[in-house]
N, CA, C and O atoms as a printed pandas DataFrame, in Angstrom:
     atom_number atom_name residue_name chain_id  residue_number  x_coord  y_coord  z_coord
0              1         N          MET        A               1  -15.110   25.925  -18.338
1              2        CA          MET        A               1  -16.056   26.299  -16.810
2              3         C          MET        A               1  -16.879   25.589  -16.978
3              4         O          MET        A               1  -17.072   24.683  -16.168
4              5         N          GLN        A               2  -17.517   25.715  -17.885
5              6        CA          GLN        A               2  -18.989   25.324  -16.920
6              7         C          GLN        A               2  -19.137   23.646  -17.043
7              8         O          GLN        A               2  -20.128   23.372  -16.366
8              9         N          ASP        A               3  -18.732   22.748  -17.456
9             10        CA          ASP        A               3  -17.918   21.984  -17.395
10            11         C          ASP        A               3  -17.415   21.467  -15.920
11            12         O          ASP        A               3  -17.740   20.507  -15.221
12            13         N          ILE        A               4  -16.518   22.487  -15.771
13            14        CA          ILE        A               4  -15.542   22.319  -13.665
14            15         C          ILE        A               4  -17.407   22.339  -13.118
15            16         O          ILE        A               4  -17.669   21.237  -12.637
16            17         N          LEU        A               5  -18.258   22.994  -13.103
17            18        CA          LEU        A               5  -18.840   23.446  -11.882
18            19         C          LEU        A               5  -20.132   22.240  -12.761
19            20         O          LEU        A               5  -20.535   21.557  -11.819
20            21         N          THR        A               6  -20.547   21.964  -13.490
21            22        CA          THR        A               6  -21.027   20.459  -13.411
22            23         C          THR        A               6  -20.687   19.326  -12.546
23            24         O          THR        A               6  -21.366   18.560  -11.863
24            25         N          PHE        A               7  -19.331   19.459  -12.798
25            26        CA          PHE        A               7  -18.941   18.323  -12.271
26            27         C          PHE        A               7  -18.951   18.862  -10.704
27            28         O          PHE        A               7  -19.170   18.000   -9.852
28            29         N          ILE        A               8  -18.815   19.694  -10.431
29            30        CA          ILE        A               8  -18.549   19.898   -8.857
30            31         C          ILE        A               8  -20.474   20.060   -8.715
31            32         O          ILE        A               8  -20.783   18.886   -8.920
32            33         N          ILE        A               9  -21.251   20.498   -8.586
33            34        CA          ILE        A               9  -22.207   19.853   -8.546
34            35         C          ILE        A               9  -23.278   18.865   -8.700
35            36         O          ILE        A               9  -24.451   18.716   -8.357
36            37         N          THR        A              10  -22.099   18.071   -9.561
37            38        CA          THR        A              10  -22.370   16.703   -9.321
38            39         C          THR        A              10  -22.317   16.189   -8.327
39            40         O          THR        A              10  -23.245   15.578   -7.797
40            41         N          ARG        A              11  -21.083   16.362   -7.839
41            42        CA          ARG        A              11  -20.340   15.708   -7.182
42            43         C          ARG        A              11  -21.354   15.753   -5.749
43            44         O          ARG        A              11  -21.713   14.778   -5.089
44            45         N          GLU        A              12  -21.611   16.886   -5.562
45            46        CA          GLU        A              12  -22.297   17.395   -4.091
46            47         C          GLU        A              12  -23.867   15.926   -4.073
47            48         O          GLU        A              12  -24.253   15.122   -3.224
48            49         N          GLY        A              13  -24.310   16.275   -5.519
49            50        CA          GLY        A              13  -25.593   15.654   -5.552
50            51         C          GLY        A              13  -25.282   14.266   -5.610
51            52         O          GLY        A              13  -26.423   13.854   -5.817
52            53         N          LEU        A              14  -24.532   13.185   -5.578
53            54        CA          LEU        A              14  -23.969   12.101   -5.620
54            55         C          LEU        A              14  -22.932   11.915   -4.761
55            56         O          LEU        A              14  -22.130   11.002   -4.958
56            57         N          ARG        A              15  -22.808   12.885   -3.546
57            58        CA          ARG        A              15  -21.914   12.080   -2.007
58            59         C          ARG        A              15  -23.545   12.046   -1.072
59            60         O          ARG        A              15  -24.552   12.749   -0.985
60            61         N          ARG        A              16  -23.037   10.818   -0.523
61            62        CA          ARG        A              16  -24.073   10.680    0.681
62            63         C          ARG        A              16  -23.537   11.127    2.238
63            64         O          ARG        A              16  -22.705   10.435    2.824
64            65         N          PRO        A              17  -23.783   11.659    2.496
65            66        CA          PRO        A              17  -23.275   12.451    3.748
66            67         C          PRO        A              17  -23.132   10.922    4.731
67            68         O          PRO        A              17  -23.809    9.896    4.808
68            69         N          THR        A              18  -22.249   11.273    5.196
69            70        CA          THR        A              18  -21.468   10.819    5.725
70            71         C          THR        A              18  -20.808   11.103    7.801
71            72         O          THR        A              18  -20.398   12.202    8.173
72            73         N          SER        A              19  -20.853   10.373    8.366
73            74        CA          SER        A              19  -20.463   11.200    9.537
74            75         C          SER        A              19  -18.643   11.050    9.514
75            76         O          SER        A              19  -18.049   11.567   10.460
76            77         N          SER        A              20  -17.941   10.444    8.585
77            78        CA          SER        A              20  -16.718   10.216    8.534
78            79         C          SER        A              20  -16.412   10.191    7.164
79            80         O          SER        A              20  -17.159    9.607    6.379
80            81         N          HIS        A              21  -15.118   10.917    6.696
81            82        CA          HIS        A              21  -14.837   10.836    5.500
82            83         C          HIS        A              21  -13.693   10.029    4.711
83            84         O          HIS        A              21  -12.720   10.546    5.260
84            85         N          THR        A              22  -13.307    9.381    4.064
85            86        CA          THR        A              22  -12.771    8.103    3.635
86            87         C          THR        A              22  -12.667    8.277    2.651
87            88         O          THR        A              22  -13.425    8.812    1.842
88            89         N          ALA        A              23  -10.866    7.479    2.474
89            90        CA          ALA        A              23  -10.691    7.531    0.491
90            91         C          ALA        A              23  -12.226    6.522    0.185
91            92         O          ALA        A              23  -13.102    6.782   -0.640
92            93         N          GLU        A              24  -12.189    5.658    0.883
93            94        CA          GLU        A              24  -13.016    4.798    0.350
94            95         C          GLU        A              24  -14.031    5.333   -0.440
95            96         O          GLU        A              24  -13.857    5.256   -1.657
96            97         N          ALA        A              25  -15.453    6.064    0.131
97            98        CA          ALA        A              25  -15.886    6.865   -0.386
98            99         C          ALA        A              25  -15.704    7.620   -1.309
99           100         O          ALA        A              25  -16.663    7.989   -1.988
100          101         N          ASP        A              26  -14.319    8.078   -1.592
101          102        CA          ASP        A              26  -14.332    9.118   -2.119
102          103         C          ASP        A              26  -13.798    8.115   -3.572
103          104         O          ASP        A              26  -13.650    8.757   -4.612
104          105         N          GLN        A              27  -13.667    7.394   -3.597
105          106        CA          GLN        A              27  -13.110    6.241   -4.433
106          107         C          GLN        A              27  -14.227    5.963   -5.094
107          108         O          GLN        A              27  -14.238    5.952   -6.325
108          109         N          HIS        A              28  -15.445    5.672   -4.267
109          110        CA          HIS        A              28  -16.823    5.299   -4.205
110          111         C          HIS        A              28  -17.221    6.627   -5.218
111          112         O          HIS        A              28  -17.892    6.272   -6.187
112          113         N          PHE        A              29  -17.035    7.542   -5.182
113          114        CA          PHE        A              29  -17.987    9.090   -5.621
114          115         C          PHE        A              29  -16.708    8.956   -7.145
115          116         O          PHE        A              29  -16.858    9.792   -8.036
116          117         N          TYR        A              30  -15.738    8.066   -7.277
117          118        CA          TYR        A              30  -15.543    9.343   -8.593
118          119         C          TYR        A              30  -15.428    7.763   -9.229
119          120         O          TYR        A              30  -15.063    7.958  -10.388
120          121         N          ASP        A              31  -15.546    6.488   -9.052
121          122        CA          ASP        A              31  -16.108    5.615   -9.693
122          123         C          ASP        A              31  -17.684    6.028  -10.299
123          124         O          ASP        A              31  -18.038    5.710  -11.434
124          125         N          THR        A              32  -18.459    6.706   -9.442
125          126        CA          THR        A              32  -20.096    6.950  -10.015
126          127         C          THR        A              32  -19.471    7.601  -11.044
127          128         O          THR        A              32  -19.260    7.062  -12.131
128          129         N          ALA        A              33  -19.143    8.793  -10.758
129          130        CA          ALA        A              33  -19.154   10.288  -11.305
130          131         C          ALA        A              33  -18.926   10.180  -12.766
131          132         O          ALA        A              33  -19.796   10.374  -13.616
132          133         N          ALA        A              34  -17.162    9.716  -13.094
133          134        CA          ALA        A              34  -16.799    9.754  -13.896
134          135         C          ALA        A              34  -17.109    8.919  -15.372
135          136         O          ALA        A              34  -16.637    9.429  -16.388
136          137         N          PRO        A              35  -17.585    8.148  -15.451
137          138        CA          PRO        A              35  -18.695    7.834  -16.056
138          139         C          PRO        A              35  -20.187    8.824  -16.769
139          140         O          PRO        A              35  -20.770    9.092  -17.819
140          141         N          LEU        A              36  -20.194    9.035  -15.438
141          142        CA          LEU        A              36  -21.512    9.702  -15.820
142          143         C          LEU        A              36  -21.367   11.229  -16.588
143          144         O          LEU        A              36  -22.309   11.731  -17.200
144          145         N          ALA        A              37  -19.656   12.057  -16.411
145          146        CA          ALA        A              37  -19.357   13.369  -16.435
146          147         C          ALA        A              37  -18.827   12.660  -18.048
147          148         O          ALA        A              37  -18.827   13.448  -18.994
148          149         N          GLY        A              38  -18.484   11.507  -18.257
149          150        CA          GLY        A              38  -18.449   11.102  -19.780
150          151         C          GLY        A              38  -19.963   10.860  -20.898
151          152         O          GLY        A              38  -20.096   10.812  -22.121
152          153         N          LYS        A              39  -20.706   10.776  -19.988
153          154        CA          LYS        A              39  -22.314   10.743  -21.206
154          155         C          LYS        A              39  -22.837   12.104  -20.872
155          156         O          LYS        A              39  -23.819   12.391  -21.556
156          157         N          ILE        A              40  -22.380   13.250  -19.816
157          158        CA          ILE        A              40  -23.447   14.739  -20.159
158          159         C          ILE        A              40  -22.047   15.491  -21.416
159          160         O          ILE        A              40  -22.226   16.501  -22.098
160          161         N          ARG        A              41  -20.801   14.668  -21.401
161          162        CA          ARG        A              41  -20.168   15.995  -22.523
162          163         C          ARG        A              41  -20.448   15.150  -23.812
163          164         O          ARG        A              41  -20.180   15.779  -24.835
164          165         N          ALA        A              42  -20.942   13.822  -24.029
165          166        CA          ALA        A              42  -20.981   12.625  -25.158
166          167         C          ALA        A              42  -22.165   13.808  -25.679
167          168         O          ALA        A              42  -21.898   14.775  -26.393
168          169         N          ALA        A              43  -23.139   13.563  -25.287
169          170        CA          ALA        A              43  -24.770   13.726  -24.981
170          171         C          ALA        A              43  -24.130   15.712  -25.260
171          172         O          ALA        A              43  -24.644   16.019  -26.335
172          173         N          ARG        A              44  -23.509   16.655  -24.859
173          174        CA          ARG        A              44  -23.258   17.885  -24.986
174          175         C          ARG        A              44  -22.800   18.015  -26.120
175          176         O          ARG        A              44  -23.237   18.981  -26.746
176          177         N          GLN        A              45  -21.931   17.262  -26.707
177          178        CA          GLN        A              45  -20.836   17.199  -28.089
178          179         C          GLN        A              45  -22.249   16.843  -29.186
179          180         O          GLN        A              45  -22.337   17.395  -30.283
180          181         N          GLN        A              46  -23.147   15.984  -28.749
181          182        CA          GLN        A              46  -23.986   15.680  -30.284
182          183         C          GLN        A              46  -24.775   16.773  -29.978
183          184         O          GLN        A              46  -24.453   17.603  -30.829
184          185         N          LEU        A              47  -25.680   17.301  -29.212
185          186        CA          LEU        A              47  -26.555   18.548  -28.800
186          187         C          LEU        A              47  -26.888   19.385  -30.045
187          188         O          LEU        A              47  -27.864   19.599  -30.764
188          189         N          SER        A              48  -25.160   19.881  -29.916
189          190        CA          SER        A              48  -23.914   20.727  -30.769
190          191         C          SER        A              48  -24.206   20.671  -31.792
191          192         O          SER        A              48  -24.755   21.573  -32.425
192          193         N          ARG        A              49  -23.708   18.902  -32.447
193          194        CA          ARG        A              49  -23.726   19.027  -33.861
194          195         C          ARG        A              49  -24.996   18.457  -34.258
195          196         O          ARG        A              49  -25.059   17.993  -35.397
196          197         N          TRP        A              50  -26.188   18.405  -33.390
197          198        CA          TRP        A              50  -27.288   18.726  -34.087
198          199         C          TRP        A              50  -28.151   20.131  -33.743
199          200         O          TRP        A              50  -29.377   20.240  -33.733
200          201         N          ARG        A              51  -27.627   20.677  -33.598
201          202        CA          ARG        A              51  -28.008   22.164  -33.794
202          203         C          ARG        A              51  -27.540   23.025  -34.642
203          204         O          ARG        A              51  -27.961   24.109  -35.044
204          205         N          HIS        A              52  -26.424   22.280  -34.911
205          206        CA          HIS        A              52  -25.164   23.104  -36.228
206          207         C          HIS        A              52  -26.007   22.537  -37.523
207          208         O          HIS        A              52  -25.296   22.863  -38.474
208          209         N          ARG        A              53  -27.050   21.921  -37.992
209          210        CA          ARG        A              53  -27.004   20.938  -38.555
210          211         C          ARG        A              53  -28.262   21.559  -39.177
211          212         O          ARG        A              53  -28.509   21.619  -40.382
212          213         N          LEU        A              54  -29.245   22.145  -37.864
213          214        CA          LEU        A              54  -30.278   22.563  -38.053
214          215         C          LEU        A              54  -30.510   23.740  -39.488
215          216         O          LEU        A              54  -29.492   23.984  -40.135
216          217         N          PRO        A              55  -31.446   24.220  -39.798
217          218        CA          PRO        A              55  -31.427   25.089  -40.702
218          219         C          PRO        A              55  -31.808   26.332  -39.553
219          220         O          PRO        A              55  -32.427   26.258  -38.491
220          221         N          ARG        A              56  -31.032   27.731  -40.384
221          222        CA          ARG        A              56  -31.835   28.622  -39.411
222          223         C          ARG        A              56  -33.191   28.924  -39.199
223          224         O          ARG        A              56  -34.041   28.888  -40.088
224          225         N          ARG        A              57  -33.337   29.133  -38.374
225          226        CA          ARG        A              57  -34.861   29.905  -38.989
226          227         C          ARG        A              57  -34.819   31.594  -39.104
227          228         O          ARG        A              57  -34.263   32.240  -38.216
228          229         N          GLU        A              58  -35.369   32.171  -40.116
229          230        CA          GLU        A              58  -35.904   33.134  -41.015
230          231         C          GLU        A              58  -36.680   34.023  -39.631
231          232         O          GLU        A              58  -37.584   33.409  -39.065
232          233         N          THR        A              59  -36.397   35.168  -39.204
233          234        CA          THR        A              59  -37.180   36.270  -38.201
234          235         C          THR        A              59  -38.348   36.176  -38.823
235          236         O          THR        A              59  -38.328   35.358  -39.743
236          237         N          ALA        A              60  -39.488   36.789  -38.630
237          238        CA          ALA        A              60  -40.809   36.801  -39.443
238          239         C          ALA        A              60  -40.616   38.326  -39.651
239          240         O          ALA        A              60  -40.645   38.794  -38.513
240          241         N          GLY        A              61  -40.394   39.547  -40.731
241          242        CA          GLY        A              61  -40.633   40.358  -40.451
242          243         C          GLY        A              61  -41.406   40.809  -40.964
243          244         O          GLY        A              61  -42.238   40.056  -41.471
244          245         N          GLY        A              62  -41.540   42.021  -41.094
245          246        CA          GLY        A              62  -42.801   42.669  -41.584
246          247         C          GLY        A              62  -42.508   43.996  -42.554
247          248         O          GLY        A              62  -43.449   44.631  -43.031
């Protein structure tokens, strides 16, 4: 679900306002957004792996 929201937000952020909406503009957007979405997903997966490897922090109890 979060990836879908990220895609929509990214799409709206990358799209340049134009007076007419064309298929060429759509194609340009997807050519730009698809690699970006792949990089974001790879970075998230790497981060989750690093988090999993970190030792759990013990809470300081008294």
